[in-house]
BALOBA-1460 file (C-alpha; in Angstrom, 3 decimals):
// residues 388
<rec num="1" residu="m" x="-8.031" y="-11.402" z="15.023"/>
<rec num="2" residu="p" x="-10.621" y="-9.075" z="13.497"/>
<rec num="3" residu="t" x="-10.718" y="-5.499" z="14.713"/>
<rec num="4" residu="h" x="-13.940" y="-4.390" z="16.480"/>
<rec num="5" residu="f" x="-15.476" y="-1.000" z="15.840"/>
<rec num="6" residu="p" x="-18.617" y="0.542" z="17.360"/>
<rec num="7" residu="s" x="-21.882" y="-1.309" z="16.796"/>
<rec num="8" residu="q" x="-22.930" y="0.796" z="13.807"/>
<rec num="9" residu="t" x="-19.893" y="-0.313" z="11.796"/>
<rec num="10" residu="v" x="-19.048" y="-3.663" z="10.250"/>
<rec num="11" residu="l" x="-16.275" y="-5.844" z="11.629"/>
<rec num="12" residu="i" x="-13.086" y="-5.205" z="9.594"/>
<rec num="13" residu="p" x="-11.042" y="-8.388" z="9.063"/>
<rec num="14" residu="d" x="-7.379" y="-8.552" z="9.943"/>
<rec num="15" residu="t" x="-5.570" y="-8.664" z="6.594"/>
<rec num="16" residu="t" x="-2.105" y="-9.189" z="8.093"/>
<rec num="17" residu="a" x="-2.378" y="-12.762" z="9.424"/>
<rec num="18" residu="y" x="0.814" y="-14.710" z="8.627"/>
<rec num="19" residu="s" x="2.269" y="-11.622" z="6.933"/>
<rec num="20" residu="l" x="5.997" y="-11.667" z="7.625"/>
<rec num="21" residu="l" x="6.388" y="-8.162" z="6.234"/>
<rec num="22" residu="h" x="3.899" y="-6.628" z="8.675"/>
<rec num="23" residu="r" x="5.457" y="-8.505" z="11.601"/>
<rec num="24" residu="l" x="8.995" y="-7.398" z="10.698"/>
<rec num="25" residu="a" x="7.777" y="-3.807" z="10.322"/>
<rec num="26" residu="g" x="6.332" y="-3.929" z="13.835"/>
<rec num="27" residu="y" x="2.751" y="-3.308" z="12.700"/>
<rec num="28" residu="r" x="0.300" y="-4.431" z="15.398"/>
<rec num="29" residu="g" x="-2.994" y="-3.455" z="13.816"/>
<rec num="30" residu="l" x="-5.099" y="-0.559" z="15.075"/>
<rec num="31" residu="e" x="-3.788" y="-1.078" z="18.597"/>
<rec num="32" residu="s" x="-1.053" y="1.414" z="17.726"/>
<rec num="33" residu="p" x="-0.239" y="3.642" z="14.733"/>
<rec num="34" residu="p" x="1.777" y="2.045" z="11.926"/>
<rec num="35" residu="p" x="5.561" y="2.536" z="11.947"/>
<rec num="36" residu="p" x="6.836" y="5.857" z="10.530"/>
<rec num="37" residu="k" x="7.273" y="5.757" z="6.762"/>
<rec num="38" residu="v" x="10.859" y="6.957" z="7.090"/>
<rec num="39" residu="k" x="11.662" y="3.990" z="9.317"/>
<rec num="40" residu="i" x="10.108" y="1.552" z="6.835"/>
<rec num="41" residu="y" x="11.979" y="3.180" z="3.967"/>
<rec num="42" residu="l" x="15.367" y="3.047" z="5.683"/>
<rec num="43" residu="a" x="14.865" y="-0.556" z="6.773"/>
<rec num="44" residu="t" x="13.958" y="-1.572" z="3.205"/>
<rec num="45" residu="v" x="16.991" y="0.183" z="1.756"/>
<rec num="46" residu="v" x="19.275" y="-1.525" z="4.295"/>
<rec num="47" residu="v" x="17.874" y="-4.931" z="3.344"/>
<rec num="48" residu="i" x="17.764" y="-4.712" z="-0.465"/>
<rec num="49" residu="y" x="20.263" y="-2.000" z="-1.442"/>
<rec num="50" residu="l" x="23.018" y="-1.751" z="1.174"/>
<rec num="51" residu="p" x="24.433" y="-5.259" z="0.489"/>
<rec num="52" residu="l" x="24.653" y="-4.407" z="-3.202"/>
<rec num="53" residu="l" x="26.333" y="-1.079" z="-2.477"/>
<rec num="54" residu="l" x="28.940" y="-2.738" z="-0.232"/>
<rec num="55" residu="a" x="29.581" y="-5.391" z="-2.888"/>
<rec num="56" residu="a" x="30.111" y="-2.648" z="-5.490"/>
<rec num="57" residu="l" x="32.515" y="-0.712" z="-3.254"/>
<rec num="58" residu="l" x="34.492" y="-3.665" z="-1.868"/>
<rec num="59" residu="g" x="34.338" y="-6.211" z="-4.671"/>
<rec num="60" residu="p" x="36.287" y="-6.554" z="-7.937"/>
<rec num="61" residu="r" x="36.026" y="-3.672" z="-10.369"/>
<rec num="62" residu="t" x="33.857" y="-3.839" z="-13.456"/>
<rec num="63" residu="p" x="35.798" y="-3.482" z="-16.738"/>
<rec num="64" residu="a" x="35.968" y="0.079" z="-18.008"/>
<rec num="65" residu="d" x="34.044" y="-0.718" z="-21.211"/>
<rec num="66" residu="h" x="31.057" y="-2.041" z="-19.227"/>
<rec num="67" residu="l" x="28.152" y="-0.092" z="-17.775"/>
<rec num="68" residu="q" x="29.254" y="0.869" z="-14.259"/>
<rec num="69" residu="f" x="27.112" y="0.185" z="-11.178"/>
<rec num="70" residu="f" x="26.854" y="3.867" z="-10.206"/>
<rec num="71" residu="h" x="25.761" y="4.753" z="-13.750"/>
<rec num="72" residu="d" x="22.887" y="2.239" z="-13.750"/>
<rec num="73" residu="w" x="20.068" y="4.602" z="-12.878"/>
<rec num="74" residu="a" x="17.404" y="1.940" z="-13.397"/>
<rec num="75" residu="a" x="18.878" y="-0.388" z="-10.749"/>
<rec num="76" residu="s" x="19.407" y="2.461" z="-8.288"/>
<rec num="77" residu="f" x="15.900" y="3.817" z="-8.792"/>
<rec num="78" residu="v" x="14.149" y="0.472" z="-8.443"/>
<rec num="79" residu="l" x="16.036" y="-0.425" z="-5.250"/>
<rec num="80" residu="l" x="16.039" y="3.034" z="-3.664"/>
<rec num="81" residu="v" x="12.571" y="4.226" z="-4.709"/>
<rec num="82" residu="s" x="10.272" y="1.618" z="-6.281"/>
<rec num="83" residu="g" x="10.956" y="-1.217" z="-3.845"/>
<rec num="84" residu="p" x="10.709" y="0.874" z="-0.651"/>
<rec num="85" residu="v" x="7.496" y="2.565" z="-1.861"/>
<rec num="86" residu="l" x="5.863" y="-0.818" z="-2.482"/>
<rec num="87" residu="v" x="6.878" y="-1.991" z="0.983"/>
<rec num="88" residu="i" x="5.528" y="1.189" z="2.603"/>
<rec num="89" residu="l" x="2.188" y="0.806" z="0.793"/>
<rec num="90" residu="m" x="1.891" y="-2.830" z="1.860"/>
<rec num="91" residu="v" x="2.733" y="-2.139" z="5.505"/>
<rec num="92" residu="m" x="0.158" y="0.679" z="5.562"/>
<rec num="93" residu="d" x="-2.631" y="-0.985" z="3.551"/>
<rec num="94" residu="d" x="-4.365" y="-2.726" z="6.470"/>
<rec num="95" residu="y" x="-4.428" y="0.491" z="8.508"/>
<rec num="96" residu="v" x="-5.699" y="2.544" z="5.557"/>
<rec num="97" residu="l" x="-8.418" y="-0.041" z="4.798"/>
<rec num="98" residu="a" x="-9.677" y="-0.233" z="8.386"/>
<rec num="99" residu="t" x="-9.628" y="3.492" z="9.159"/>
<rec num="100" residu="s" x="-11.155" y="4.465" z="5.805"/>
<rec num="101" residu="l" x="-14.070" y="2.051" z="6.100"/>
<rec num="102" residu="k" x="-14.612" y="3.083" z="9.704"/>
<rec num="103" residu="q" x="-14.847" y="6.767" z="8.749"/>
<rec num="104" residu="v" x="-17.343" y="6.339" z="5.900"/>
<rec num="105" residu="q" x="-19.557" y="4.079" z="8.009"/>
<rec num="106" residu="q" x="-19.573" y="6.407" z="10.988"/>
<rec num="107" residu="s" x="-20.381" y="9.382" z="8.760"/>
<rec num="108" residu="g" x="-23.306" y="7.478" z="7.262"/>
<rec num="109" residu="a" x="-21.964" y="7.613" z="3.706"/>
<rec num="110" residu="v" x="-21.809" y="3.795" z="3.661"/>
<rec num="111" residu="q" x="-24.400" y="1.671" z="5.453"/>
<rec num="112" residu="i" x="-23.899" y="-2.083" z="5.715"/>
<rec num="113" residu="l" x="-27.189" y="-3.931" z="5.202"/>
<rec num="114" residu="d" x="-26.109" y="-7.307" z="6.612"/>
<rec num="115" residu="a" x="-22.914" y="-7.189" z="8.665"/>
<rec num="116" residu="r" x="-22.923" y="-10.954" z="9.316"/>
<rec num="117" residu="r" x="-22.843" y="-11.903" z="5.637"/>
<rec num="118" residu="v" x="-19.947" y="-9.516" z="5.013"/>
<rec num="119" residu="q" x="-17.673" y="-11.566" z="7.286"/>
<rec num="120" residu="q" x="-17.963" y="-14.660" z="5.074"/>
<rec num="121" residu="f" x="-16.342" y="-14.857" z="1.650"/>
<rec num="122" residu="p" x="-18.577" y="-17.191" z="-0.431"/>
<rec num="123" residu="i" x="-17.184" y="-20.763" z="-0.545"/>
<rec num="124" residu="v" x="-13.801" y="-19.775" z="0.927"/>
<rec num="125" residu="g" x="-14.979" y="-18.806" z="4.432"/>
<rec num="126" residu="p" x="-14.210" y="-15.995" z="6.913"/>
<rec num="127" residu="w" x="-12.280" y="-13.129" z="5.378"/>
<rec num="128" residu="h" x="-9.533" y="-13.015" z="8.015"/>
<rec num="129" residu="l" x="-8.745" y="-16.670" z="7.177"/>
<rec num="130" residu="t" x="-8.804" y="-15.826" z="3.476"/>
<rec num="131" residu="f" x="-6.257" y="-13.065" z="3.985"/>
<rec num="132" residu="g" x="-4.110" y="-15.381" z="6.110"/>
<rec num="133" residu="k" x="-4.050" y="-17.986" z="3.343"/>
<rec num="134" residu="l" x="-3.372" y="-15.264" z="0.804"/>
<rec num="135" residu="n" x="-0.363" y="-13.989" z="2.730"/>
<rec num="136" residu="l" x="1.150" y="-17.459" z="3.021"/>
<rec num="137" residu="v" x="0.631" y="-18.266" z="-0.660"/>
<rec num="138" residu="a" x="1.771" y="-14.803" z="-1.806"/>
<rec num="139" residu="q" x="4.962" y="-14.887" z="0.258"/>
<rec num="140" residu="i" x="5.980" y="-18.414" z="-0.757"/>
<rec num="141" residu="g" x="4.907" y="-17.927" z="-4.362"/>
<rec num="142" residu="g" x="6.511" y="-14.486" z="-4.452"/>
<rec num="143" residu="l" x="9.864" y="-15.861" z="-3.352"/>
<rec num="144" residu="v" x="9.685" y="-18.681" z="-5.905"/>
<rec num="145" residu="v" x="8.685" y="-16.330" z="-8.716"/>
<rec num="146" residu="g" x="11.194" y="-13.719" z="-7.532"/>
<rec num="147" residu="l" x="14.025" y="-16.236" z="-7.451"/>
<rec num="148" residu="f" x="13.224" y="-17.486" z="-10.948"/>
<rec num="149" residu="v" x="12.777" y="-14.043" z="-12.512"/>
<rec num="150" residu="a" x="15.920" y="-12.735" z="-10.774"/>
<rec num="151" residu="w" x="17.889" y="-15.738" z="-12.047"/>
<rec num="152" residu="r" x="16.522" y="-15.170" z="-15.541"/>
<rec num="153" residu="t" x="17.471" y="-11.487" z="-15.355"/>
<rec num="154" residu="i" x="21.018" y="-12.387" z="-14.327"/>
<rec num="155" residu="q" x="21.206" y="-14.839" z="-17.238"/>
<rec num="156" residu="i" x="20.232" y="-12.082" z="-19.658"/>
<rec num="157" residu="y" x="23.014" y="-9.818" z="-18.373"/>
<rec num="158" residu="t" x="25.618" y="-12.616" z="-18.013"/>
<rec num="159" residu="p" x="27.240" y="-12.587" z="-21.485"/>
<rec num="160" residu="p" x="30.362" y="-10.328" z="-21.187"/>
<rec num="161" residu="e" x="29.588" y="-8.810" z="-24.582"/>
<rec num="162" residu="v" x="26.408" y="-7.248" z="-23.124"/>
<rec num="163" residu="g" x="28.646" y="-5.033" z="-20.987"/>
<rec num="164" residu="f" x="26.662" y="-5.070" z="-17.730"/>
<rec num="165" residu="w" x="28.294" y="-4.300" z="-14.375"/>
<rec num="166" residu="i" x="27.758" y="-7.784" z="-12.896"/>
<rec num="167" residu="t" x="30.250" y="-9.364" z="-15.322"/>
<rec num="168" residu="g" x="33.975" y="-9.208" z="-15.838"/>
<rec num="169" residu="n" x="36.095" y="-10.406" z="-18.730"/>
<rec num="170" residu="s" x="36.058" y="-13.956" z="-17.330"/>
<rec num="171" residu="g" x="32.411" y="-14.201" z="-16.283"/>
<rec num="172" residu="l" x="30.156" y="-13.228" z="-13.384"/>
<rec num="173" residu="l" x="31.540" y="-11.097" z="-10.557"/>
<rec num="174" residu="p" x="30.590" y="-11.756" z="-6.887"/>
<rec num="175" residu="i" x="28.257" y="-8.739" z="-7.008"/>
<rec num="176" residu="a" x="26.055" y="-10.680" z="-9.452"/>
<rec num="177" residu="y" x="24.910" y="-13.010" z="-6.670"/>
<rec num="178" residu="v" x="24.167" y="-10.079" z="-4.370"/>
<rec num="179" residu="y" x="22.203" y="-8.486" z="-7.219"/>
<rec num="180" residu="q" x="20.187" y="-11.699" z="-7.605"/>
<rec num="181" residu="y" x="19.390" y="-11.573" z="-3.873"/>
<rec num="182" residu="s" x="18.164" y="-7.962" z="-4.162"/>
<rec num="183" residu="l" x="16.111" y="-8.699" z="-7.271"/>
<rec num="184" residu="t" x="14.551" y="-11.778" z="-5.671"/>
<rec num="185" residu="l" x="13.247" y="-9.708" z="-2.750"/>
<rec num="186" residu="l" x="12.091" y="-6.940" z="-5.095"/>
<rec num="187" residu="y" x="10.163" y="-9.256" z="-7.420"/>
<rec num="188" residu="a" x="8.688" y="-11.092" z="-4.419"/>
<rec num="189" residu="a" x="7.453" y="-7.750" z="-3.044"/>
<rec num="190" residu="i" x="5.825" y="-6.954" z="-6.402"/>
<rec num="191" residu="v" x="4.032" y="-10.326" z="-6.460"/>
<rec num="192" residu="v" x="2.760" y="-9.889" z="-2.886"/>
<rec num="193" residu="f" x="1.692" y="-6.294" z="-3.596"/>
<rec num="194" residu="v" x="-0.305" y="-7.242" z="-6.708"/>
<rec num="195" residu="l" x="-1.982" y="-10.251" z="-5.062"/>
<rec num="196" residu="r" x="-2.911" y="-8.247" z="-1.960"/>
<rec num="197" residu="s" x="-4.318" y="-5.477" z="-4.169"/>
<rec num="198" residu="i" x="-6.487" y="-7.983" z="-6.035"/>
<rec num="199" residu="v" x="-7.830" y="-9.697" z="-2.886"/>
<rec num="200" residu="l" x="-8.434" y="-6.348" z="-1.158"/>
<rec num="201" residu="s" x="-10.461" y="-5.332" z="-4.217"/>
<rec num="202" residu="l" x="-12.445" y="-8.593" z="-3.984"/>
<rec num="203" residu="y" x="-13.142" y="-7.914" z="-0.313"/>
<rec num="204" residu="l" x="-14.380" y="-4.403" z="-1.110"/>
<rec num="205" residu="l" x="-16.533" y="-5.799" z="-3.924"/>
<rec num="206" residu="h" x="-18.108" y="-8.290" z="-1.510"/>
<rec num="207" residu="l" x="-18.504" y="-5.628" z="1.176"/>
<rec num="208" residu="m" x="-20.193" y="-3.152" z="-1.151"/>
<rec num="209" residu="s" x="-22.589" y="-5.835" z="-2.422"/>
<rec num="210" residu="e" x="-24.049" y="-5.801" z="1.111"/>
<rec num="211" residu="a" x="-23.901" y="-2.023" z="1.523"/>
<rec num="212" residu="k" x="-25.883" y="1.034" z="0.569"/>
<rec num="213" residu="i" x="-24.095" y="4.239" z="-0.321"/>
<rec num="214" residu="r" x="-25.823" y="7.411" z="0.859"/>
<rec num="215" residu="i" x="-24.101" y="10.293" z="-0.882"/>
<rec num="216" residu="l" x="-23.738" y="13.510" z="1.109"/>
<rec num="217" residu="p" x="-23.760" y="16.090" z="-1.730"/>
<rec num="218" residu="f" x="-22.545" y="19.064" z="0.332"/>
<rec num="219" residu="d" x="-19.734" y="17.236" z="2.096"/>
<rec num="220" residu="p" x="-16.552" y="19.372" z="1.819"/>
<rec num="221" residu="d" x="-14.594" y="16.471" z="0.302"/>
<rec num="222" residu="k" x="-16.600" y="16.851" z="-2.971"/>
<rec num="223" residu="c" x="-16.889" y="13.055" z="-3.096"/>
<rec num="224" residu="g" x="-20.215" y="12.771" z="-1.291"/>
<rec num="225" residu="g" x="-18.466" y="11.847" z="1.969"/>
<rec num="226" residu="l" x="-16.516" y="8.957" z="0.405"/>
<rec num="227" residu="q" x="-13.100" y="10.604" z="0.189"/>
<rec num="228" residu="p" x="-11.575" y="8.411" z="2.958"/>
<rec num="229" residu="v" x="-12.019" y="5.250" z="0.875"/>
<rec num="230" residu="s" x="-10.653" y="6.957" z="-2.246"/>
<rec num="231" residu="r" x="-7.228" y="6.580" z="-0.645"/>
<rec num="232" residu="l" x="-7.483" y="2.821" z="-1.199"/>
<rec num="233" residu="g" x="-7.000" y="3.312" z="-4.925"/>
<rec num="234" residu="l" x="-5.663" y="6.810" z="-5.464"/>
<rec num="235" residu="r" x="-2.598" y="6.178" z="-3.288"/>
<rec num="236" residu="n" x="-1.507" y="3.685" z="-5.961"/>
<rec num="237" residu="q" x="-1.212" y="6.655" z="-8.320"/>
<rec num="238" residu="y" x="2.298" y="7.217" z="-6.999"/>
<rec num="239" residu="t" x="3.147" y="3.541" z="-7.456"/>
<rec num="240" residu="l" x="1.984" y="3.725" z="-11.048"/>
<rec num="241" residu="s" x="4.167" y="6.752" z="-11.803"/>
<rec num="242" residu="i" x="7.193" y="5.275" z="-10.041"/>
<rec num="243" residu="l" x="6.972" y="1.967" z="-11.902"/>
<rec num="244" residu="g" x="6.553" y="3.870" z="-15.160"/>
<rec num="245" residu="v" x="9.672" y="5.908" z="-14.449"/>
<rec num="246" residu="n" x="11.514" y="2.668" z="-13.745"/>
<rec num="247" residu="v" x="10.606" y="1.320" z="-17.200"/>
<rec num="248" residu="v" x="11.810" y="4.582" z="-18.753"/>
<rec num="249" residu="l" x="15.121" y="4.381" z="-16.864"/>
<rec num="250" residu="l" x="15.531" y="0.761" z="-17.949"/>
<rec num="251" residu="l" x="15.236" y="1.889" z="-21.555"/>
<rec num="252" residu="m" x="17.690" y="4.735" z="-21.014"/>
<rec num="253" residu="t" x="20.379" y="2.678" z="-19.288"/>
<rec num="254" residu="s" x="20.023" y="-0.106" z="-21.859"/>
<rec num="255" residu="r" x="21.414" y="2.280" z="-24.461"/>
<rec num="256" residu="h" x="24.818" y="1.814" z="-22.839"/>
<rec num="257" residu="l" x="24.661" y="-1.961" z="-23.321"/>
<rec num="258" residu="h" x="25.182" y="-4.151" z="-26.356"/>
<rec num="259" residu="w" x="21.716" y="-5.332" z="-27.220"/>
<rec num="260" residu="n" x="20.783" y="-8.935" z="-27.785"/>
<rec num="261" residu="r" x="17.460" y="-10.711" z="-28.187"/>
<rec num="262" residu="s" x="17.165" y="-11.552" z="-24.469"/>
<rec num="263" residu="l" x="17.668" y="-7.933" z="-23.399"/>
<rec num="264" residu="y" x="15.070" y="-6.862" z="-25.920"/>
<rec num="265" residu="d" x="12.622" y="-9.429" z="-24.456"/>
<rec num="266" residu="l" x="13.351" y="-8.229" z="-20.892"/>
<rec num="267" residu="i" x="12.403" y="-4.651" z="-21.723"/>
<rec num="268" residu="w" x="9.250" y="-5.760" z="-23.516"/>
<rec num="269" residu="a" x="8.284" y="-7.963" z="-20.551"/>
<rec num="270" residu="a" x="8.797" y="-5.060" z="-18.102"/>
<rec num="271" residu="s" x="6.737" y="-2.722" z="-20.290"/>
<rec num="272" residu="f" x="3.963" y="-5.290" z="-20.736"/>
<rec num="273" residu="a" x="3.771" y="-5.955" z="-16.982"/>
<rec num="274" residu="y" x="3.516" y="-2.208" z="-16.350"/>
<rec num="275" residu="l" x="0.769" y="-1.748" z="-18.934"/>
<rec num="276" residu="i" x="-1.290" y="-4.677" z="-17.590"/>
<rec num="277" residu="l" x="-0.750" y="-4.507" z="-13.825"/>
<rec num="278" residu="g" x="-0.879" y="-0.704" z="-13.593"/>
<rec num="279" residu="p" x="-4.624" y="-0.360" z="-14.254"/>
<rec num="280" residu="i" x="-5.387" y="-3.345" z="-11.988"/>
<rec num="281" residu="v" x="-3.787" y="-1.871" z="-8.868"/>
<rec num="282" residu="f" x="-5.172" y="1.615" z="-9.599"/>
<rec num="283" residu="v" x="-8.744" y="0.851" z="-10.678"/>
<rec num="284" residu="g" x="-9.319" y="-2.342" z="-8.657"/>
<rec num="285" residu="p" x="-9.919" y="-0.795" z="-5.185"/>
<rec num="286" residu="l" x="-12.215" y="1.925" z="-6.599"/>
<rec num="287" residu="l" x="-14.333" y="-0.221" z="-8.921"/>
<rec num="288" residu="p" x="-16.426" y="-1.852" z="-6.103"/>
<rec num="289" residu="f" x="-17.864" y="1.579" z="-5.225"/>
<rec num="290" residu="r" x="-19.007" y="2.381" z="-8.760"/>
<rec num="291" residu="a" x="-22.451" y="0.731" z="-8.767"/>
<rec num="292" residu="g" x="-23.394" y="2.120" z="-5.346"/>
<rec num="293" residu="m" x="-22.187" y="5.630" z="-6.186"/>
<rec num="294" residu="r" x="-24.049" y="5.642" z="-9.490"/>
<rec num="295" residu="r" x="-27.233" y="4.385" z="-7.847"/>
<rec num="296" residu="a" x="-27.047" y="6.960" z="-5.034"/>
<rec num="297" residu="k" x="-26.359" y="9.756" z="-7.520"/>
<rec num="298" residu="e" x="-29.293" y="8.698" z="-9.709"/>
<rec num="299" residu="e" x="-31.583" y="8.683" z="-6.657"/>
<rec num="300" residu="w" x="-30.571" y="12.246" z="-5.808"/>
<rec num="301" residu="i" x="-31.065" y="13.385" z="-9.400"/>
<rec num="302" residu="s" x="-34.480" y="11.704" z="-9.503"/>
<rec num="303" residu="e" x="-35.559" y="13.410" z="-6.277"/>
<rec num="304" residu="i" x="-34.354" y="16.811" z="-7.517"/>
<rec num="305" residu="q" x="-36.187" y="16.335" z="-10.810"/>
<rec num="306" residu="q" x="-39.339" y="15.436" z="-8.903"/>
<rec num="307" residu="s" x="-38.963" y="18.553" z="-6.751"/>
<rec num="308" residu="f" x="-38.530" y="20.672" z="-9.872"/>
<rec num="309" residu="r" x="-41.639" y="19.138" z="-11.384"/>
<rec num="310" residu="v" x="-43.705" y="19.831" z="-8.271"/>
<rec num="311" residu="e" x="-42.480" y="23.419" z="-7.990"/>
<rec num="312" residu="f" x="-43.039" y="24.183" z="-11.669"/>
<rec num="313" residu="e" x="-46.565" y="22.825" z="-11.494"/>
<rec num="314" residu="r" x="-47.203" y="24.973" z="-8.419"/>
<rec num="315" residu="l" x="-45.726" y="28.048" z="-10.112"/>
<rec num="316" residu="r" x="-47.720" y="27.374" z="-13.252"/>
<rec num="317" residu="e" x="-50.959" y="27.453" z="-11.296"/>
<rec num="318" residu="k" x="-49.788" y="30.480" z="-9.339"/>
<rec num="319" residu="i" x="-48.888" y="32.480" z="-12.462"/>
<rec num="320" residu="r" x="-52.456" y="32.169" z="-13.695"/>
<rec num="321" residu="i" x="-53.698" y="33.922" z="-10.562"/>
<rec num="322" residu="v" x="-50.938" y="36.196" z="-9.296"/>
<rec num="323" residu="q" x="-47.285" y="36.957" z="-10.022"/>
<rec num="324" residu="t" x="-44.476" y="34.836" z="-8.591"/>
<rec num="325" residu="t" x="-42.698" y="36.107" z="-5.492"/>
<rec num="326" residu="e" x="-39.042" y="36.486" z="-4.653"/>
<rec num="327" residu="e" x="-39.341" y="33.395" z="-2.435"/>
<rec num="328" residu="d" x="-40.428" y="31.350" z="-5.447"/>
<rec num="329" residu="e" x="-37.351" y="32.467" z="-7.406"/>
<rec num="330" residu="k" x="-35.042" y="31.676" z="-4.490"/>
<rec num="331" residu="l" x="-36.512" y="28.202" z="-4.194"/>
<rec num="332" residu="i" x="-35.940" y="27.482" z="-7.902"/>
<rec num="333" residu="e" x="-32.397" y="28.832" z="-7.670"/>
<rec num="334" residu="r" x="-31.738" y="26.680" z="-4.612"/>
<rec num="335" residu="l" x="-32.902" y="23.569" z="-6.451"/>
<rec num="336" residu="r" x="-30.640" y="24.471" z="-9.373"/>
<rec num="337" residu="k" x="-27.622" y="24.750" z="-7.078"/>
<rec num="338" residu="i" x="-28.390" y="21.428" z="-5.450"/>
<rec num="339" residu="g" x="-28.753" y="19.844" z="-8.879"/>
<rec num="340" residu="s" x="-25.442" y="21.337" z="-9.960"/>
<rec num="341" residu="v" x="-23.652" y="20.005" z="-6.864"/>
<rec num="342" residu="v" x="-25.114" y="16.519" z="-7.321"/>
<rec num="343" residu="g" x="-24.261" y="16.528" z="-11.017"/>
<rec num="344" residu="e" x="-20.605" y="17.206" z="-10.228"/>
<rec num="345" residu="l" x="-20.301" y="14.310" z="-7.789"/>
<rec num="346" residu="p" x="-17.850" y="11.669" z="-9.084"/>
<rec num="347" residu="v" x="-18.676" y="8.051" z="-9.866"/>
<rec num="348" residu="w" x="-15.396" y="6.158" z="-9.491"/>
<rec num="349" residu="p" x="-13.293" y="5.124" z="-11.217"/>
<rec num="350" residu="f" x="-14.384" y="6.511" z="-14.595"/>
<rec num="351" residu="d" x="-15.200" y="10.087" z="-13.642"/>
<rec num="352" residu="a" x="-13.146" y="12.904" z="-15.154"/>
<rec num="353" residu="t" x="-11.059" y="13.644" z="-12.044"/>
<rec num="354" residu="t" x="-10.068" y="10.031" z="-11.380"/>
<rec num="355" residu="l" x="-9.339" y="9.354" z="-15.055"/>
<rec num="356" residu="r" x="-7.194" y="12.468" z="-15.195"/>
<rec num="357" residu="k" x="-5.162" y="11.254" z="-12.212"/>
<rec num="358" residu="f" x="-4.861" y="7.815" z="-13.770"/>
<rec num="359" residu="l" x="-3.763" y="9.125" z="-17.143"/>
<rec num="360" residu="t" x="-1.302" y="11.505" z="-15.506"/>
<rec num="361" residu="a" x="0.270" y="8.669" z="-13.522"/>
<rec num="362" residu="y" x="0.059" y="6.164" z="-16.377"/>
<rec num="363" residu="i" x="0.950" y="8.127" z="-19.483"/>
<rec num="364" residu="v" x="3.392" y="10.793" z="-18.255"/>
<rec num="365" residu="p" x="6.321" y="8.328" z="-17.845"/>
<rec num="366" residu="v" x="5.640" y="6.935" z="-21.333"/>
<rec num="367" residu="a" x="5.353" y="10.464" z="-22.747"/>
<rec num="368" residu="v" x="8.647" y="11.430" z="-21.114"/>
<rec num="369" residu="s" x="10.285" y="8.391" z="-22.675"/>
<rec num="370" residu="l" x="8.951" y="9.264" z="-26.134"/>
<rec num="371" residu="l" x="9.946" y="12.885" z="-25.655"/>
<rec num="372" residu="g" x="13.439" y="11.781" z="-24.686"/>
<rec num="373" residu="k" x="13.688" y="9.959" z="-28.005"/>
<rec num="374" residu="l" x="12.065" y="12.625" z="-30.161"/>
<rec num="375" residu="v" x="14.000" y="15.627" z="-28.830"/>
<rec num="376" residu="p" x="17.446" y="14.353" z="-29.928"/>
<rec num="377" residu="v" x="15.998" y="13.458" z="-33.352"/>
<rec num="378" residu="g" x="14.441" y="16.909" z="-33.634"/>
<rec num="379" residu="l" x="17.650" y="18.656" z="-32.614"/>
<rec num="380" residu="e" x="19.643" y="16.611" z="-35.117"/>
<rec num="381" residu="s" x="17.185" y="17.477" z="-37.887"/>
<rec num="382" residu="f" x="17.353" y="21.154" z="-36.908"/>
<rec num="383" residu="r" x="21.181" y="21.050" z="-36.958"/>
<rec num="384" residu="r" x="21.195" y="19.515" z="-40.436"/>
<rec num="385" residu="l" x="18.753" y="22.184" z="-41.606"/>
<rec num="386" residu="l" x="21.118" y="24.919" z="-40.393"/>
<rec num="387" residu="d" x="24.100" y="23.245" z="-42.075"/>
<rec num="388" residu="r" x="22.473" y="23.426" z="-45.498"/>
């Protein structure tokens, strides 16, 4: 059911209807705080990584000339870091959405013009039903997609000549089927995460079409009072970096394998998905606020310019008669400071600060990967230069 806030705030829809993940995590909406992140992390690791670890310790040994399980940093990172982080973000997203929107409405930074229209998604219907349908489709579709992609991944690593740790000299080892189980859940989580991010962005876009942003220039958050809702997008900065690191580790561990065309395609597919989906999950939740923030900022600038014009006209007339006073100078200086503060207010998501965070999260993993390739080449060239 939707969550009710005080009368001055819009009704926030329940985004967790039919969400198995939120139910398993014990999330009960705003009735109680979300589960501790450590608890969610440990539970995720037990579900997707522990079975694989036990299979590696208790099952048949991988041939010595193959990449060993405990040397596959990409697999360990994605199951111990990337997967749990995605799950934590999904379990927390409803709470972050509701509390963030509540704060900016109560502070007056966001004013909903027609709360009744916000509850209905055009054509589809009430938003809480839309999210319920989304969760059902995302979970079923995620499992189907996850199962297929996991199976395809196993097929790529199956040939013994590739030298991956799921195969022996005579074919697949039992751990391969456990690995497919872990990958299925991981890929399903990615599908659900991306779809929820897109629909949450659509909800915010619809919400902000019925809202007016009233920037508070001197708010300590330096975002005009909108910092609470910035968490909806900026928290995905960590996801972006983590997924980028995972692509880098996939490239690094693949050096220990015998490459074939399928492995080459797998790495390209992972890199392409990162390059396309990364900006969507980062920019999507912030983009709905752009038009309102720009409009509110332009209104402030227009009012300050008008005040400047009035004061200069007054001073111009005053100079003809008498000299200006210290109070006149203070007033002009005060208007300049206000103008400076307003001019520095961000307009998400293409302001300098947000773009810097995006580029840091997006490009650093790629830069590290390139650096990892260039440094050995540079050292080898330097060694040859010394040998001459």
